[in-house]
C-alpha positions in Angstrom: 0.0 0.0 0.0 2.8 2.4 1.0 4.6 1.7 -2.4 1.4 2.4 -4.2 0.8 5.7 -2.4 4.5 6.8 -3.0 4.2 6.0 -6.6 1.0 7.9 -6.8 2.5 10.9 -5.1 5.5 10.9 -7.4 3.2 10.8 -10.4 1.2 13.6 -9.0 4.2 16.0 -8.5 5.4 15.1 -12.0 2.0 16.0 -13.4 2.0 19.3 -11.5 5.5 20.2 -12.7 4.6 19.8 -16.4 1.2 21.4 -15.9 2.6 24.7 -14.7 3.3 25.6 -18.3 -0.3 24.8 -19.2 -3.6 26.6 -18.4 -5.2 26.6 -15.0 -8.0 24.3 -16.0 -5.5 21.6 -17.0 -4.0 21.8 -13.5 -7.4 21.2 -12.1 -7.9 18.1 -14.3 -4.6 16.7 -13.0 -5.6 17.3 -9.4 -9.0 15.7 -9.9 -7.2 12.7 -11.4 -4.9 12.4 -8.4 -7.8 12.7 -5.9 -9.7 10.0 -7.7 -6.7 7.6 -7.8 -5.8 8.3 -4.2 -9.3 7.6 -2.9 -9.2 4.2 -4.6 -6.1 3.3 -2.6 -7.3 4.6 0.8 -10.5 2.8 1.6 -12.6 3.6 4.7 -13.9 1.0 7.0 -17.6 0.2 6.8 -19.7 1.1 9.8 -22.9 -0.4 11.2 -25.6 2.1 10.4 -27.1 2.0 13.9 -23.8 2.4 15.6 -23.0 5.4 13.4 -26.2 7.1 14.5 -26.0 6.2 18.1 -22.6 7.9 18.3 -24.2 11.2 17.4 -27.8 11.7 18.6 -28.0 15.1 16.8 -28.3 18.7 18.0 -31.4 18.0 20.0 -31.0 14.4 20.9 -27.7 15.1 22.8 -29.9 16.6 25.6 -32.1 13.5 25.8 -30.5 12.1 29.0 -31.2 15.1 31.1 -34.2 16.8 29.4 -36.5 14.1 28.2 -40.0 14.3 29.8 -39.6 17.8 31.0 -38.0 20.2 28.5 -38.7 17.9 25.6 -41.5 15.4 25.3 -43.4 16.8 28.3 -46.7 15.3 29.3 -49.7 17.7 29.5 -52.7 16.0 30.9 -56.4 16.7 31.3 -59.0 18.4 29.0 -57.5 20.7 26.4 -58.1 24.2 27.8 -56.3 27.2 29.3 -55.3 25.3 32.4 -54.0 21.8 32.3 -51.9 19.5 34.5 -48.1 19.1 34.2 -46.1 17.0 36.6 -49.1 16.7 38.9 -49.6 20.5 39.1 -52.0 22.9 37.4 -50.3 25.1 34.9 -51.5 28.0 32.7 -50.9 26.6 29.3 -49.7 28.8 26.4 -48.3 26.0 24.3 -51.2 24.6 22.3 -52.4 25.7 18.8 -56.0 25.5 19.9 -56.5 29.0 18.5 -60.4 29.1 18.5 -60.9 26.9 21.6 -62.6 24.2 19.6 -60.7 21.2 21.1 -62.9 21.1 24.2 -66.0 22.9 22.9 -69.1 21.0 24.2 -70.7 20.7 20.8 -67.4 19.4 19.3 -67.0 16.9 22.1 -70.6 15.7 21.6 -70.2 15.3 17.8 -66.9 13.5 18.1 -68.3 11.0 20.6 -71.5 10.4 18.6 -69.5 9.9 15.4 -67.1 7.5 17.1 -70.0 5.5 18.5 -71.8 5.4 15.1 -68.9 4.6 12.8 -66.1 3.3 15.0 -62.5 4.6 14.5 -61.6 2.2 11.7 -64.2 3.2 9.1 -63.5 3.6 6.2 -60.8 1.0 5.7 -58.3 1.5 3.0 -57.0 4.4 0.9 -59.3 6.8 -0.7 -58.7 5.5 -4.3 -59.5 1.9 -3.3 -62.0 1.6 -0.5 -61.7 4.7 1.8 -63.9 7.2 -0.1 -67.2 8.4 1.3 -69.8 11.2 0.6 -68.8 12.8 3.9 -65.2 13.1 2.7 -66.5 14.8 -0.5 -68.8 17.1 1.5 -65.9 18.2 3.7 -63.7 18.9 0.7 -66.5 21.0 -1.0 -67.1 23.0 2.2 -63.4 23.6 2.8 -63.0 24.9 -0.8 -65.8 27.4 -0.3 -64.4 28.5 3.0 -61.0 29.4 1.4 -62.6 30.7 -1.8 -61.3 28.0 -4.2 -63.0 25.7 -6.7 -62.1 22.4 -5.1 -60.1 20.8 -2.3 -58.6 17.4 -1.4 -58.1 16.0 2.1 -54.8 14.8 3.6 -54.7 12.2 6.4 -51.6 14.0 7.7 -50.8 17.6 6.9 -47.0 17.1 6.9 -46.8 14.3 4.4 -49.6 16.0 2.4 -47.3 19.0 1.8 -44.3 16.8 1.0 -46.4 14.7 -1.4 -47.9 17.8 -3.1 -44.5 19.2 -4.0 -43.4 15.7 -5.2 -46.5 15.4 -7.4 -46.2 18.8 -8.9 -42.5 18.9 -9.9 -40.2 16.8 -12.1 -36.5 17.1 -12.8 -37.1 19.8 -15.5 -38.9 22.1 -13.1 -37.6 24.7 -10.7 -38.6 25.3 -7.1 -38.3 28.8 -5.5 -38.9 29.0 -1.8 -38.5 31.1 1.3 -35.5 30.2 3.5 -37.7 30.0 6.6 -40.2 27.6 5.2 -41.6 24.9 7.4 -39.8 21.5 7.7 -42.5 19.8 5.7 -41.8 22.2 2.8 -38.1 21.7 3.1 -38.5 17.9 3.1 -40.6 18.3 -0.1 -37.9 20.4 -1.6 -35.3 17.7 -0.8 -37.3 15.2 -2.9 -37.3 17.5 -5.9 -34.9 16.1 -8.5 -34.6 19.5 -10.3 -33.1 22.8 -9.4 -34.0 24.6 -6.2 -33.7 28.4 -5.6 -33.9 29.7 -2.0 -34.6 33.4 -1.3 -33.9 35.2 2.0 -36.9 35.3 4.3 -39.6 37.7 3.0 -37.0 39.5 0.8 -38.8 40.3 -2.4 -35.7 41.6 -4.1 -33.9 38.3 -3.5 -37.1 36.4 -4.5 -37.1 38.2 -7.8 -33.4 37.5 -8.3 -34.1 33.8 -7.7 -37.0 33.9 -10.1 -34.7 35.3 -12.8 -32.3 32.5 -12.3 -35.1 29.9 -12.3 -36.6 31.4 -15.4 -33.2 31.1 -17.2 -33.0 27.5 -16.1 -36.5 26.4 -17.2 -35.9 28.1 -20.6 -33.2 25.5 -21.1 -35.1 22.5 -19.7 -38.6 23.3 -20.8 -39.9 23.0 -17.3 -42.1 25.3 -15.1 -41.6 27.2 -11.8 -43.3 26.7 -8.5 -42.9 29.4 -5.8 -43.8 28.5 -2.2 -43.9 30.2 1.1 -45.9 30.2 4.3 -49.0 32.4 5.1 -47.9 32.6 8.7 -44.5 31.5 9.9 -45.2 29.5 13.0 -42.0 30.1 15.0 -41.8 33.9 14.9 -45.4 34.9 13.8 -44.8 37.1 10.8 -46.8 36.7 7.7 -45.2 35.7 4.4 -45.2 38.5 1.9 -47.9 37.0 -0.3 -48.8 40.3 -1.8 -45.2 40.9 -2.9 -44.9 37.4 -4.5 -48.3 37.8 -6.2 -47.1 41.1 -7.7 -44.2 39.2 -9.3 -46.7 37.2 -11.3 -47.0 40.2 -13.6 -43.3 39.8 -14.7 -42.6 36.1 -14.3 -44.5 32.8 -15.1 -44.9 30.6 -12.1 -47.4 28.9 -9.9 -47.9 29.9 -6.3 -48.2 27.5 -3.3 -48.9 28.8 0.2 -48.8 26.8 3.4 -51.2 28.6 5.7 -51.3 26.2 8.6 -51.3 28.9 11.3 -53.4 31.4 9.2 -56.5 29.4 8.3 -59.2 30.2 10.9 -57.3 32.9 12.6 -56.8 35.8 10.2 -58.7 37.3 7.3 -62.2 38.8 7.4 -63.9 35.4 7.5 -60.9 33.4 8.7 -59.8 32.3 5.2 -56.2 33.1 6.1 -53.3 35.2 5.1 -54.2 35.4 1.4 -57.6 36.9 2.3 -56.0 39.2 4.9 -53.5 40.5 2.3 -56.1 40.7 -0.5 -54.4 38.1 -2.8 -56.3 34.9 -2.2 -57.1 34.7 -6.0 -53.4 34.9 -6.8 -52.7 31.8 -4.7 -52.8 28.7 -7.1 -52.6 26.1 -4.3 -53.7 26.9 -0.8 -52.6 24.4 1.9 -54.2 24.3 5.4 -53.9 22.0 8.4 -56.5 20.6 10.8 -54.0 20.5 13.7 -54.3 24.1 14.7 -57.6 26.2 14.4 -59.6 23.0 13.8 -57.9 21.3 16.8 -57.8 17.9 15.2 -55.4 16.2 12.7 -54.9 16.1 9.0 -55.0 18.8 6.3 -56.2 19.8 2.9 -55.1 21.5 -0.3 -57.4 23.8 -2.4 -57.2 25.2 -5.9 -58.9 25.0 -9.3 -60.7 21.9 -10.2 -58.3 20.6 -12.8 -55.2 20.7 -10.6 -57.0 19.2 -7.6 -58.2 16.4 -9.9 -54.6 15.9 -11.0 -53.4 15.8 -7.4 -56.2 13.4 -6.4 -54.7 10.8 -8.8 -51.0 11.5 -8.1 -50.5 12.2 -4.4 -48.6 9.1 -3.4 -49.0 9.8 0.4 -52.8 9.5 -0.1 -53.0 6.9 -2.8 -50.9 4.5 -0.7 -52.2 5.4 2.8 -55.4 5.0 4.8 -58.2 7.6 4.5 -59.1 9.9 7.3 -61.3 8.0 9.7 -65.0 8.9 9.6 -65.2 10.4 13.2 -62.5 12.8 12.2 -64.3 13.8 9.0 -67.6 14.3 10.9 -65.8 16.2 13.6 -64.2 18.5 11.1 -67.5 19.3 9.5 -68.8 20.4 12.9 -65.7 22.5 13.6 -66.0 24.2 10.2 -69.6 24.9 10.8 -68.8 26.6 14.2 -66.0 28.6 12.5 -68.4 30.0 10.0 -71.3 30.7 12.4 -69.3 32.1 15.4 -66.9 34.8 14.3 -66.8 35.8 18.0 -64.4 33.0 18.6 -61.9 34.6 16.3 -62.7 38.0 17.8 -62.0 36.7 21.4 -58.8 35.2 20.2 -57.6 38.6 18.8 -58.7 40.4 22.0 -56.4 38.1 23.9 -53.6 38.4 21.3 -53.7 42.2 21.3 -53.8 42.4 25.1 -50.9 39.9 25.5 -48.6 41.5 22.9 -49.3 45.0 24.0 -48.7 44.1 27.6 -45.4 42.3 26.8 -44.2 45.2 24.7 -45.0 47.6 27.5 -42.6 45.7 29.7 -39.8 46.0 27.2 -40.0 42.6 25.6 -38.8 42.0 22.0 -41.6 40.2 20.0 -39.9 40.6 16.7 -42.2 41.4 13.8 -45.2 39.2 14.6 -48.5 40.3 13.2 -50.4 37.1 14.0 -51.5 35.3 17.2 -48.0 33.5 17.3 -46.2 35.5 20.0 -42.4 35.0 20.2 -40.7 36.4 23.3 -37.0 36.8 22.4 -34.4 37.0 25.3 -30.7 37.0 25.4 -29.3 34.0 27.3 -27.6 30.6 27.2 -29.0 27.1 27.1 -28.2 26.7 30.8 -30.1 29.9 31.6 -33.0 28.7 29.5 -33.4 25.5 31.6 -33.4 27.5 34.8 -35.9 30.0 33.4 -38.2 27.3 32.1 -38.1 25.5 35.4 -38.9 28.7 37.3 -41.8 29.5 35.0 -43.4 26.0 35.3 -42.7 25.2 39.0 -42.9 28.6 40.7 -45.2 30.6 38.4 -47.3 27.8 37.1 -46.9 28.8 33.4 -46.2 26.4 30.6 -45.1 27.6 27.2 -42.8 26.3 24.5 -39.1 27.1 24.9 -36.7 27.2 21.9 -32.9 27.5 22.1 -29.8 26.9 19.9 -29.6 25.2 17.4 -33.2 26.0 16.4 -32.5 29.7 17.0 -29.1 31.5 16.9 -26.7 30.9 19.8 -27.3 33.3 22.7 -31.0 33.5 22.1 -33.8 32.1 24.2 -37.2 32.1 22.4 -40.4 31.6 24.5 -43.3 31.0 22.1 -46.7 31.9 23.4 -49.9 30.8 21.7 -52.9 32.7 22.9 -56.3 31.2 22.3 -60.0 32.1 22.5 -60.3 30.2 25.8 -57.7 32.3 27.7 -58.9 35.2 29.8 -57.6 38.8 30.2 -56.8 37.8 33.7 -54.6 35.0 32.3 -52.9 37.6 30.1 -52.2 40.0 33.0 -50.8 37.3 35.2 -48.5 36.0 32.4 -47.2 39.5 31.5 -46.3 40.1 35.2 -44.7 36.7 35.5 -42.6 37.3 32.4 -41.4 40.6 33.7 -40.2 38.8 36.9 -38.3 36.1 35.1 -36.8 38.7 32.8 -35.4 40.6 35.8 -33.9 37.4 37.1 -32.3 36.6 33.7 -30.8 40.1 33.3 -29.5 40.2 36.8 -27.5 36.9 36.3 -29.5 34.9 38.8 -30.1 32.0 36.4 -26.6 32.1 35.1 -25.2 31.3 38.6 -27.3 28.1 38.8 -25.9 26.4 35.7 -27.7 23.7 33.7 -30.8 22.3 35.4 -31.2 18.6 34.6 -34.8 17.4 34.6 -35.8 14.0 33.4 -39.0 12.1 34.1 
């Protein structure tokens, strides 16, 4: 082996000597030749795939031994409402996307129970295309389409894989995908499946979006493909809306189709709750509108809405739905009830926004940085370490009885602690006032260095 490597090195230096009198690109060719030859001589040892992964649990998994069950994978118990039980204690909960308070609504609970008793949880069996299709699935699709002002809609058994599958079904290797850098993980995973070119623009930066569209246009002019632009209606981590109006305006200059993931927007914003597109006045410019049932609807699943032709195409080409079980009937019946309540009771959305405005104004009055949120998602951004974040979270939960989601590095930049608060229609103004005062207290402790002195607080359950 050593003789082979020495011979290879000698050959390499000889090639470099003579290549100096040639063009730079020829030097590069000789270097590529050497690297290719050298890699064949030096082989790496094969690893067991499990052992390889267990040696590195990842950026979040590395905390598993001293965070599981408390900071991560906590168990909230009891009816889904403003106050729930954590570790045997009642906590004021700001961590659930139950925006309109429908999860524990008495009419919803009654409908869910009756549907389960009538149909059972297994019906219909099979995928929609084969044996899992019913008139109630069709009814829900029709009513959802009307709710978001589109011609037709199609249901997903899971929103995440529905989005991944939509991107996969729409694009082939000749097409180009242009997307916001802060897009949700389901959109990123869909983008990873795309075999063609991807163009990412800086978050909500329309100048960069146009630049990427120019590059995408040049690309598809060579391949004969098309362009899909996608972003979110509401960005769920920091609460700002995607610049749908800005992207829609670019349709006048460039040819593309527009996909919007409005998981946090549907039901919460817009005059009738039809989401960010309605709020920004560009719902008609959105070619495919994606919504989830896991937030305002307080259930599970999702849907995509658009014109009849493209929905019909997706119906026959969404692999995640063709080869997976249909939404169970109790969920479909429960969703019909939830949608009916959304339409008939705008006061639920009005109460949500009363709490949102009170909470965000109260926190700002105490000097908190909430970023640029203009939706119910309320991110409280603090300066601090992961160690301080554990002490702060423990203090909030154990001494103030407040439960909210905490996000630290690597999800957010190092030195940042993000406390994400989700107000709902079932919170009260008293809940808001108490929380604002509690946050002011923990902020004082953080800035005074009290949490820093304590180090990392291990909590496993």
